[in-house]
C-alpha positions in Angstrom: 69.2 51.0 12.6 68.9 49.2 9.7 69.9 46.0 10.8 67.5 46.5 13.7 65.1 47.3 11.5 65.8 44.0 8.7 65.5 42.2 11.7 62.0 44.1 12.8 60.3 43.4 8.4 62.0 40.0 8.4 60.4 39.1 11.6 56.7 40.3 10.9 57.0 39.0 7.0 57.6 35.9 9.0 54.9 36.6 11.1 52.9 37.0 8.0 53.9 33.9 6.6 52.6 32.3 9.2 49.4 33.9 10.0 48.6 32.7 5.7 49.6 29.9 6.4 47.4 28.9 9.2 44.5 30.7 7.2 45.3 28.8 4.2 45.1 25.5 6.7 42.6 26.4 7.9 40.8 27.5 4.8 41.5 24.4 3.3 40.1 22.2 6.7 37.0 24.5 6.1 36.7 23.6 2.6 37.4 19.4 3.6 34.1 19.7 6.6 32.0 21.6 3.7 32.7 18.6 1.4 32.3 16.3 4.1 29.0 17.4 4.6 27.8 17.7 1.3 28.2 14.6 0.6 26.3 13.4 3.5 23.4 15.3 2.3 23.4 14.3 -0.4 23.9 10.9 0.5 20.7 11.9 2.8 18.9 13.1 0.5 19.2 10.3 -1.7 18.1 8.3 1.2 15.1 10.0 1.9 14.4 10.3 -2.1 14.1 6.4 -1.9 12.6 6.1 1.3 9.4 8.5 -0.2 9.7 6.2 -3.2 9.4 3.6 -0.9 6.3 5.0 1.4 4.7 6.4 -2.0 4.7 2.5 -3.8 3.6 1.5 -0.5 0.7 3.5 -0.2 0.1 2.7 -3.6 -0.1 -1.5 -2.2 -2.7 0.0 0.6 -4.3 1.4 -1.9 -4.9 -1.8 -4.7 -5.2 -4.1 -1.5 -8.1 -1.8 -0.2 -9.8 -1.6 -4.0 -9.0 -5.9 -3.9 -10.7 -6.2 -0.4 -14.2 -4.1 -1.7 -14.1 -5.8 -4.6 -14.5 -9.0 -2.2 -17.2 -7.3 -0.2 -18.8 -7.0 -3.1 -18.7 -9.9 -4.8 -19.4 -11.5 -1.4 -22.5 -9.2 -1.1 -23.3 -10.0 -5.1 -22.7 -13.8 -4.4 -24.9 -13.9 -1.2 -27.6 -11.8 -2.5 -27.4 -14.5 -5.5 -27.8 -17.4 -3.2 -30.9 -15.7 -1.4 -32.2 -15.1 -4.8 -31.7 -19.2 -5.8 -32.7 -20.0 -2.5 -36.4 -18.6 -3.1 -36.6 -19.7 -6.6 -35.4 -23.5 -5.6 -39.1 -22.8 -2.5 -41.0 -22.3 -5.0 -40.2 -25.3 -7.1 -40.8 -27.2 -4.0 -44.2 -25.4 -3.2 -44.9 -25.9 -6.9 -43.8 -29.6 -7.0 -45.4 -30.5 -3.6 -48.6 -29.0 -4.8 -48.8 -31.4 -7.9 -47.8 -34.1 -5.7 -50.5 -33.3 -4.0 -53.3 -33.1 -6.8 -52.0 -36.6 -8.1 -52.7 -37.8 -4.8 -56.0 -36.6 -4.6 -56.9 -38.0 -8.8 -54.5 -41.0 -7.3 -57.6 -41.6 -4.5 -60.5 -40.6 -6.9 -59.3 -43.0 -9.5 -59.2 -46.1 -6.7 -62.5 -44.5 -5.8 -63.9 -45.2 -8.5 -62.5 -48.5 -9.9 -64.4 -49.9 -6.4 -67.6 -48.2 -7.5 -66.8 -50.1 -10.6 -65.8 -53.3 -9.2 -68.9 -53.0 -6.9 
């Protein structure tokens, strides 16, 4: 019976060791899987941060471009306004020159009339 007990104990010990080895192996596999997942999470996190920075940079670029467009529109409006003012001023100068020319024509005709009267 002692031998049977010993055999049974040996068998139990062997099964216990087998279970322990299986358990240890499973833990190592799980640890390895967790480690791989953590690396993947880290990689994804880094990629996300890079994408977020790129998105932020693009947002800033869009803001800059929108501001540049607004500035250009304002410049164009200012130049159009200045152009209109210049046109009005040129028209006024033209009108003055036209009047002066007509006055000179009238004077010239009067002088020609006076010269003809004096000649007669």
